[in-house]
N, CA, C and O atoms as CSV, one atom per row, in Angstrom:
chain,resi,resn,atom,element,x,y,z
A,1,MET,N,N,-115.215,13.732,91.719
A,1,MET,CA,C,-114.650,13.377,89.754
A,1,MET,C,C,-113.245,12.532,90.509
A,1,MET,O,O,-112.544,12.964,91.424
A,2,ASN,N,N,-113.152,11.521,89.955
A,2,ASN,CA,C,-111.797,10.588,89.814
A,2,ASN,C,C,-110.628,11.331,88.883
A,2,ASN,O,O,-111.085,12.236,88.185
A,3,ASP,N,N,-109.286,11.113,88.767
A,3,ASP,CA,C,-108.738,10.651,87.647
A,3,ASP,C,C,-108.556,10.431,86.934
A,3,ASP,O,O,-107.705,10.997,86.249
A,4,GLN,N,N,-109.442,9.134,86.469
A,4,GLN,CA,C,-109.328,8.648,85.061
A,4,GLN,C,C,-110.294,9.468,84.419
A,4,GLN,O,O,-110.137,9.677,83.216
A,5,ARG,N,N,-111.589,10.139,85.204
A,5,ARG,CA,C,-112.387,10.726,84.259
A,5,ARG,C,C,-111.530,11.883,83.599
A,5,ARG,O,O,-111.496,12.117,82.391
A,6,LEU,N,N,-110.748,12.663,84.722
A,6,LEU,CA,C,-109.987,13.981,84.213
A,6,LEU,C,C,-108.988,13.804,82.930
A,6,LEU,O,O,-108.579,14.838,82.402
A,7,TYR,N,N,-108.491,12.276,82.297
A,7,TYR,CA,C,-107.807,11.616,81.907
A,7,TYR,C,C,-108.116,11.940,79.692
A,7,TYR,O,O,-107.627,12.321,78.628
A,8,LYS,N,N,-109.833,11.130,80.727
A,8,LYS,CA,C,-110.231,11.044,79.539
A,8,LYS,C,C,-110.629,12.041,78.540
A,8,LYS,O,O,-110.551,11.848,77.327
A,9,ILE,N,N,-111.340,13.820,79.459
A,9,ILE,CA,C,-112.194,14.184,78.966
A,9,ILE,C,C,-111.118,15.023,77.994
A,9,ILE,O,O,-111.557,15.671,77.045
A,10,LEU,N,N,-109.866,14.981,78.246
A,10,LEU,CA,C,-109.219,16.092,77.116
A,10,LEU,C,C,-108.361,14.840,76.516
A,10,LEU,O,O,-107.535,14.189,77.155
A,11,LEU,N,N,-108.896,14.551,74.545
A,11,LEU,CA,C,-108.750,13.959,73.332
A,11,LEU,C,C,-107.431,14.956,72.790
A,11,LEU,O,O,-106.224,14.766,72.937
A,12,ALA,N,N,-107.920,15.720,72.328
A,12,ALA,CA,C,-105.746,16.395,71.850
A,12,ALA,C,C,-106.067,18.088,71.543
A,12,ALA,O,O,-107.158,18.646,71.425
A,13,PRO,N,N,-105.123,18.477,71.490
A,13,PRO,CA,C,-105.101,20.666,71.347
A,13,PRO,C,C,-105.371,20.218,69.133
A,13,PRO,O,O,-105.000,19.529,68.182
A,14,HIS,N,N,-106.191,21.194,69.559
A,14,HIS,CA,C,-107.026,21.663,68.171
A,14,HIS,C,C,-105.941,22.916,67.998
A,14,HIS,O,O,-105.796,23.882,68.748
A,15,VAL,N,N,-105.237,22.599,66.793
A,15,VAL,CA,C,-104.300,23.340,66.366
A,15,VAL,C,C,-104.847,23.545,64.905
A,15,VAL,O,O,-105.326,22.678,64.174
A,16,SER,N,N,-104.668,24.908,64.636
A,16,SER,CA,C,-104.705,25.744,63.461
A,16,SER,C,C,-104.584,27.306,63.236
A,16,SER,O,O,-104.284,27.902,64.271
A,17,GLU,N,N,-104.703,27.881,62.430
A,17,GLU,CA,C,-103.809,29.196,62.007
A,17,GLU,C,C,-104.667,30.104,62.704
A,17,GLU,O,O,-104.286,31.055,63.386
A,18,LYS,N,N,-106.167,29.662,62.435
A,18,LYS,CA,C,-106.351,30.793,63.866
A,18,LYS,C,C,-106.608,30.404,65.167
A,18,LYS,O,O,-107.175,31.191,65.926
A,19,THR,N,N,-106.234,29.172,65.577
A,19,THR,CA,C,-106.129,28.933,67.365
A,19,THR,C,C,-104.509,29.052,67.753
A,19,THR,O,O,-104.137,29.143,68.922
A,20,ALA,N,N,-103.812,29.041,66.883
A,20,ALA,CA,C,-102.301,29.700,66.984
A,20,ALA,C,C,-101.979,30.793,67.218
A,20,ALA,O,O,-101.108,31.026,68.056
A,21,THR,N,N,-102.607,31.759,66.530
A,21,THR,CA,C,-103.307,33.223,66.600
A,21,THR,C,C,-103.894,33.458,67.813
A,21,THR,O,O,-103.052,34.201,68.317
A,22,ALA,N,N,-104.614,33.357,68.491
A,22,ALA,CA,C,-105.654,32.856,69.352
A,22,ALA,C,C,-104.990,33.440,70.378
A,22,ALA,O,O,-104.920,34.561,70.882
A,23,ALA,N,N,-104.301,31.852,70.624
A,23,ALA,CA,C,-103.165,31.994,71.601
A,23,ALA,C,C,-101.888,32.946,71.836
A,23,ALA,O,O,-101.445,33.380,72.899
A,24,GLU,N,N,-101.474,33.119,70.641
A,24,GLU,CA,C,-100.574,33.844,71.227
A,24,GLU,C,C,-100.760,35.134,71.053
A,24,GLU,O,O,-99.832,35.941,71.102
A,25,MET,N,N,-102.326,35.540,70.771
A,25,MET,CA,C,-102.761,37.313,71.018
A,25,MET,C,C,-103.369,37.270,72.599
A,25,MET,O,O,-103.141,38.113,73.466
A,26,GLN,N,N,-104.203,36.060,72.732
A,26,GLN,CA,C,-105.598,36.701,73.736
A,26,GLN,C,C,-104.904,35.360,75.068
A,26,GLN,O,O,-105.048,35.591,76.268
A,27,GLY,N,N,-104.279,34.207,74.631
A,27,GLY,CA,C,-103.943,33.258,75.714
A,27,GLY,C,C,-105.735,32.578,75.683
A,27,GLY,O,O,-106.738,32.526,76.395
A,28,ARG,N,N,-105.233,32.153,74.326
A,28,ARG,CA,C,-107.531,31.293,74.453
A,28,ARG,C,C,-106.674,29.813,73.342
A,28,ARG,O,O,-106.197,29.972,72.218
A,29,HIS,N,N,-106.720,28.638,74.050
A,29,HIS,CA,C,-106.230,27.248,73.327
A,29,HIS,C,C,-107.355,26.833,72.928
A,29,HIS,O,O,-108.495,27.251,73.127
A,30,ALA,N,N,-107.006,26.090,72.424
A,30,ALA,CA,C,-108.760,25.372,71.643
A,30,ALA,C,C,-108.202,23.645,71.714
A,30,ALA,O,O,-107.123,23.411,71.169
A,31,PHE,N,N,-109.110,22.233,72.528
A,31,PHE,CA,C,-109.269,21.405,72.671
A,31,PHE,C,C,-109.834,20.688,72.278
A,31,PHE,O,O,-110.989,21.106,72.194
A,32,LYS,N,N,-109.703,19.337,71.792
A,32,LYS,CA,C,-110.591,18.451,71.530
A,32,LYS,C,C,-111.288,17.564,72.893
A,32,LYS,O,O,-110.525,17.017,73.689
A,33,VAL,N,N,-112.581,17.495,73.046
A,33,VAL,CA,C,-113.019,17.108,74.278
A,33,VAL,C,C,-113.791,16.416,74.444
A,33,VAL,O,O,-114.764,16.845,73.823
A,34,ALA,N,N,-114.148,15.116,75.146
A,34,ALA,CA,C,-115.095,14.365,75.393
A,34,ALA,C,C,-116.240,14.506,74.499
A,34,ALA,O,O,-115.990,15.289,73.582
A,35,ASN,N,N,-117.395,14.015,74.464
A,35,ASN,CA,C,-118.670,14.282,73.812
A,35,ASN,C,C,-119.547,14.864,75.155
A,35,ASN,O,O,-120.356,15.774,74.974
A,36,ASP,N,N,-119.391,14.427,76.181
A,36,ASP,CA,C,-119.778,14.699,77.485
A,36,ASP,C,C,-119.406,15.311,77.817
A,36,ASP,O,O,-120.193,15.778,78.640
A,37,ALA,N,N,-118.052,16.144,77.816
A,37,ALA,CA,C,-118.091,16.362,78.481
A,37,ALA,C,C,-118.371,17.800,79.456
A,37,ALA,O,O,-119.215,18.355,78.753
A,38,THR,N,N,-118.248,18.333,80.151
A,38,THR,CA,C,-118.829,20.080,80.742
A,38,THR,C,C,-117.851,20.771,80.768
A,38,THR,O,O,-116.902,20.438,80.058
A,39,LYS,N,N,-117.762,21.918,81.567
A,39,LYS,CA,C,-116.778,23.133,81.452
A,39,LYS,C,C,-116.354,23.054,82.867
A,39,LYS,O,O,-115.520,23.917,83.141
A,40,LEU,N,N,-116.564,22.551,83.501
A,40,LEU,CA,C,-116.666,21.968,85.234
A,40,LEU,C,C,-114.953,21.356,84.776
A,40,LEU,O,O,-113.952,22.003,85.085
A,41,GLU,N,N,-114.888,20.042,84.018
A,41,GLU,CA,C,-114.870,19.105,84.642
A,41,GLU,C,C,-113.398,19.462,83.440
A,41,GLU,O,O,-112.293,19.030,83.771
A,42,VAL,N,N,-113.560,20.339,81.963
A,42,VAL,CA,C,-112.702,20.660,81.777
A,42,VAL,C,C,-111.775,21.182,81.898
A,42,VAL,O,O,-110.653,21.049,81.409
A,43,ARG,N,N,-112.508,22.280,83.061
A,43,ARG,CA,C,-111.460,23.133,83.713
A,43,ARG,C,C,-110.910,22.702,84.509
A,43,ARG,O,O,-110.039,23.531,84.776
A,44,LYS,N,N,-110.809,21.842,85.169
A,44,LYS,CA,C,-110.593,20.684,86.502
A,44,LYS,C,C,-109.628,20.372,85.417
A,44,LYS,O,O,-108.905,21.360,85.287
A,45,ALA,N,N,-109.335,19.548,84.680
A,45,ALA,CA,C,-108.902,18.797,83.493
A,45,ALA,C,C,-107.495,19.491,83.534
A,45,ALA,O,O,-106.382,19.125,83.913
A,46,ILE,N,N,-107.969,20.571,83.022
A,46,ILE,CA,C,-106.476,22.008,82.114
A,46,ILE,C,C,-105.269,21.759,83.858
A,46,ILE,O,O,-104.186,21.236,84.119
A,47,GLU,N,N,-106.175,22.389,84.482
A,47,GLU,CA,C,-105.374,22.751,86.047
A,47,GLU,C,C,-104.886,22.063,86.358
A,47,GLU,O,O,-103.824,22.347,86.913
A,48,LYS,N,N,-105.318,20.524,86.229
A,48,LYS,CA,C,-104.374,19.657,86.434
A,48,LYS,C,C,-103.060,19.043,86.124
A,48,LYS,O,O,-101.983,18.787,86.662
A,49,LEU,N,N,-103.647,18.941,85.055
A,49,LEU,CA,C,-102.789,17.893,83.865
A,49,LEU,C,C,-101.645,19.463,83.641
A,49,LEU,O,O,-100.464,19.143,83.777
A,50,PHE,N,N,-101.825,20.823,83.371
A,50,PHE,CA,C,-101.401,21.390,82.556
A,50,PHE,C,C,-100.774,22.578,83.658
A,50,PHE,O,O,-100.658,23.662,83.086
A,51,LYS,N,N,-100.321,22.613,85.193
A,51,LYS,CA,C,-100.482,22.984,85.909
A,51,LYS,C,C,-101.251,25.142,85.786
A,51,LYS,O,O,-100.673,26.179,86.110
A,52,VAL,N,N,-102.078,25.017,85.439
A,52,VAL,CA,C,-101.827,26.445,85.174
A,52,VAL,C,C,-103.932,27.095,85.402
A,52,VAL,O,O,-105.002,26.488,85.405
A,53,GLU,N,N,-103.685,28.003,85.495
A,53,GLU,CA,C,-104.946,28.898,86.264
A,53,GLU,C,C,-106.073,29.412,84.786
A,53,GLU,O,O,-105.899,30.257,83.908
A,54,VAL,N,N,-106.992,28.641,85.004
A,54,VAL,CA,C,-108.176,29.015,83.980
A,54,VAL,C,C,-108.879,30.167,84.106
A,54,VAL,O,O,-108.597,30.654,85.200
A,55,LYS,N,N,-109.755,30.922,83.444
A,55,LYS,CA,C,-109.862,32.011,83.590
A,55,LYS,C,C,-111.194,31.587,83.394
A,55,LYS,O,O,-111.962,31.537,84.355
A,56,SER,N,N,-111.693,31.157,81.812
A,56,SER,CA,C,-112.842,30.839,81.657
A,56,SER,C,C,-113.327,29.813,80.643
A,56,SER,O,O,-112.248,29.361,80.257
A,57,VAL,N,N,-114.221,29.193,80.002
A,57,VAL,CA,C,-114.377,27.950,79.540
A,57,VAL,C,C,-115.057,27.832,78.135
A,57,VAL,O,O,-115.978,27.152,78.586
A,58,GLN,N,N,-115.322,27.915,77.001
A,58,GLN,CA,C,-116.358,28.158,76.097
A,58,GLN,C,C,-116.723,26.554,75.196
A,58,GLN,O,O,-116.268,26.127,74.135
A,59,ILE,N,N,-117.426,26.145,75.870
A,59,ILE,CA,C,-117.473,24.985,74.809
A,59,ILE,C,C,-118.783,24.829,73.426
A,59,ILE,O,O,-120.006,24.946,73.495
A,60,VAL,N,N,-117.827,24.509,72.183
A,60,VAL,CA,C,-118.892,24.462,71.153
A,60,VAL,C,C,-119.172,22.939,70.624
A,60,VAL,O,O,-118.165,22.256,70.436
A,61,ASN,N,N,-120.226,22.445,70.410
A,61,ASN,CA,C,-120.578,21.507,69.473
A,61,ASN,C,C,-119.821,21.946,67.777
A,61,ASN,O,O,-119.740,22.964,67.090
A,62,VAL,N,N,-119.465,20.791,67.690
A,62,VAL,CA,C,-118.895,21.550,66.369
A,62,VAL,C,C,-119.388,20.198,64.733
A,62,VAL,O,O,-118.582,19.338,64.378
A,63,LYS,N,N,-120.651,20.355,64.114
A,63,LYS,CA,C,-121.556,19.496,63.122
A,63,LYS,C,C,-120.838,18.757,62.137
A,63,LYS,O,O,-120.632,19.412,61.115
A,64,GLY,N,N,-120.377,17.550,62.130
A,64,GLY,CA,C,-119.737,16.890,61.408
A,64,GLY,C,C,-120.314,16.839,59.707
A,64,GLY,O,O,-121.441,16.454,59.392
A,65,LYS,N,N,-118.986,17.443,58.491
A,65,LYS,CA,C,-119.235,17.322,57.543
A,65,LYS,C,C,-120.318,16.308,56.360
A,65,LYS,O,O,-120.062,15.118,56.548
A,66,THR,N,N,-121.137,16.449,55.524
A,66,THR,CA,C,-121.001,15.705,54.673
A,66,THR,C,C,-120.434,15.939,53.609
A,66,THR,O,O,-120.275,16.955,52.932
A,67,LYS,N,N,-120.041,14.540,53.493
A,67,LYS,CA,C,-119.162,14.312,51.997
A,67,LYS,C,C,-119.255,13.195,51.444
A,67,LYS,O,O,-119.595,12.155,52.009
A,68,ARG,N,N,-118.811,13.387,49.723
A,68,ARG,CA,C,-119.005,12.240,49.260
A,68,ARG,C,C,-118.088,11.259,49.007
A,68,ARG,O,O,-116.955,11.733,48.927
A,69,PHE,N,N,-118.136,10.053,48.847
A,69,PHE,CA,C,-116.849,9.041,48.988
A,69,PHE,C,C,-117.942,8.227,47.429
A,69,PHE,O,O,-118.906,7.461,47.444
A,70,GLY,N,N,-117.128,8.915,46.222
A,70,GLY,CA,C,-117.431,8.258,45.083
A,70,GLY,C,C,-118.969,8.146,44.914
A,70,GLY,O,O,-119.577,9.206,44.765
A,71,ALA,N,N,-119.724,6.889,44.920
A,71,ALA,CA,C,-120.789,7.237,44.529
A,71,ALA,C,C,-121.486,7.320,45.920
A,71,ALA,O,O,-122.618,7.655,45.572
A,72,SER,N,N,-121.503,7.271,46.628
A,72,SER,CA,C,-122.010,7.198,47.974
A,72,SER,C,C,-121.981,8.809,48.682
A,72,SER,O,O,-121.230,9.648,48.184
A,73,MET,N,N,-122.842,9.157,49.856
A,73,MET,CA,C,-122.065,9.985,50.788
A,73,MET,C,C,-122.377,9.341,51.875
A,73,MET,O,O,-123.166,8.440,52.157
A,74,GLY,N,N,-121.256,10.261,52.691
A,74,GLY,CA,C,-121.145,9.416,54.230
A,74,GLY,C,C,-121.322,11.525,54.862
A,74,GLY,O,O,-121.500,12.674,54.457
A,75,LYS,N,N,-121.091,10.675,56.068
A,75,LYS,CA,C,-120.885,12.049,57.321
A,75,LYS,C,C,-119.380,11.726,58.453
A,75,LYS,O,O,-119.048,10.842,59.243
A,76,ARG,N,N,-118.690,13.280,57.844
A,76,ARG,CA,C,-117.725,12.903,59.133
A,76,ARG,C,C,-118.611,12.735,60.703
A,76,ARG,O,O,-119.833,12.661,60.572
A,77,SER,N,N,-118.067,12.672,62.140
A,77,SER,CA,C,-118.387,12.461,62.941
A,77,SER,C,C,-118.552,13.892,63.727
A,77,SER,O,O,-117.648,14.725,63.662
A,78,ASP,N,N,-119.833,14.149,64.521
A,78,ASP,CA,C,-120.083,15.184,65.515
A,78,ASP,C,C,-118.679,15.335,66.784
A,78,ASP,O,O,-118.439,14.439,67.593
A,79,TRP,N,N,-118.116,16.275,66.728
A,79,TRP,CA,C,-117.283,16.435,68.009
A,79,TRP,C,C,-117.172,17.114,69.137
A,79,TRP,O,O,-117.345,16.142,69.872
A,80,ARG,N,N,-117.004,18.102,69.962
A,80,ARG,CA,C,-116.772,18.600,70.382
A,80,ARG,C,C,-115.668,19.375,70.541
A,80,ARG,O,O,-114.644,18.702,70.423
A,81,LYS,N,N,-115.375,21.087,70.870
A,81,LYS,CA,C,-114.504,21.792,71.020
A,81,LYS,C,C,-114.326,22.578,72.310
A,81,LYS,O,O,-115.008,23.603,72.317
A,82,ALA,N,N,-113.565,22.373,73.449
A,82,ALA,CA,C,-113.639,23.762,74.140
A,82,ALA,C,C,-112.745,24.252,73.928
A,82,ALA,O,O,-111.733,23.592,73.693
A,83,ILE,N,N,-112.735,25.822,73.919
A,83,ILE,CA,C,-112.006,27.179,74.314
A,83,ILE,C,C,-111.266,27.650,75.420
A,83,ILE,O,O,-111.612,28.697,75.965
A,84,VAL,N,N,-110.587,27.203,75.699
A,84,VAL,CA,C,-109.975,27.682,77.528
A,84,VAL,C,C,-109.311,29.305,77.553
A,84,VAL,O,O,-108.443,29.587,76.727
A,85,ARG,N,N,-109.535,29.795,78.029
A,85,ARG,CA,C,-108.845,30.902,78.329
A,85,ARG,C,C,-107.895,31.250,79.625
A,85,ARG,O,O,-108.416,31.720,80.637
A,86,LEU,N,N,-106.618,31.026,79.563
A,86,LEU,CA,C,-105.569,30.946,80.481
A,86,LEU,C,C,-105.827,32.783,81.340
A,86,LEU,O,O,-106.013,33.686,80.523
A,87,ALA,N,N,-105.824,33.100,82.502
A,87,ALA,CA,C,-105.046,33.752,83.870
A,87,ALA,C,C,-103.995,34.568,82.684
A,87,ALA,O,O,-103.488,34.315,81.592
A,88,GLU,N,N,-104.039,35.525,83.527
A,88,GLU,CA,C,-102.569,36.522,82.431
A,88,GLU,C,C,-101.342,36.053,82.847
A,88,GLU,O,O,-101.242,35.717,84.027
A,89,GLY,N,N,-100.218,35.945,81.988
A,89,GLY,CA,C,-99.497,36.025,82.541
A,89,GLY,C,C,-98.868,33.921,82.084
A,89,GLY,O,O,-97.825,33.319,81.830
A,90,GLN,N,N,-99.773,33.742,82.182
A,90,GLN,CA,C,-99.938,31.869,82.004
A,90,GLN,C,C,-99.594,30.944,79.956
A,90,GLN,O,O,-99.965,31.167,78.804
A,91,ASP,N,N,-98.850,30.104,80.561
A,91,ASP,CA,C,-99.163,29.471,78.906
A,91,ASP,C,C,-99.347,28.185,79.305
A,91,ASP,O,O,-99.367,27.749,80.456
A,92,ILE,N,N,-99.487,27.573,78.215
A,92,ILE,CA,C,-99.398,25.830,77.973
A,92,ILE,C,C,-97.973,25.345,76.576
A,92,ILE,O,O,-97.832,25.708,75.409
A,93,ASP,N,N,-97.181,24.414,77.454
A,93,ASP,CA,C,-96.090,24.326,77.041
A,93,ASP,C,C,-96.230,23.081,76.616
A,93,ASP,O,O,-95.609,22.323,77.361
A,94,PHE,N,N,-96.879,22.415,75.574
A,94,PHE,CA,C,-97.161,21.238,74.862
A,94,PHE,C,C,-95.784,20.549,74.888
A,94,PHE,O,O,-95.909,19.354,75.155
A,95,MET,N,N,-94.543,20.922,74.697
A,95,MET,CA,C,-93.625,20.305,74.454
A,95,MET,C,C,-92.903,20.053,75.718
A,95,MET,O,O,-91.794,19.603,75.429
A,96,SER,N,N,-93.042,20.140,76.842
A,96,SER,CA,C,-92.763,20.037,78.171
A,96,SER,C,C,-93.517,18.346,78.178
A,96,SER,O,O,-92.845,17.354,77.895
A,97,ILE,N,N,-94.638,18.292,78.460
A,97,ILE,CA,C,-95.492,17.184,78.462
A,97,ILE,C,C,-95.112,15.834,78.195
A,97,ILE,O,O,-94.902,15.296,77.107
A,98,GLU,N,N,-95.061,15.419,79.220
A,98,GLU,CA,C,-94.590,13.860,79.644
A,98,GLU,C,C,-96.035,12.282,78.766
A,98,GLU,O,O,-97.209,12.187,79.123
A,99,GLY,N,N,-95.660,11.784,78.175
A,99,GLY,CA,C,-96.696,11.167,77.480
A,99,GLY,C,C,-96.322,9.601,78.248
A,99,GLY,O,O,-96.989,8.603,77.974
């Protein structure tokens, strides 16, 4: 697997009140990932980009909601979420990452 693929796997961190609590208490961080990403690819991308040791990866397919836009119905896109558990004593600092 080449470096270009690794950089396309992670799209964004998924930040919510629930994920912030999980990150603080259990060392579990959530990321929005590419729809065709595998657990192994997510693990390698996290380890390379953030220089941490990954203990486990769980992937969830999130279905897009059906919404009404005026008189017509629409649908938000489906997306994929990866929940990454880090080894004891490891943490991801998003502020130190340079773009």
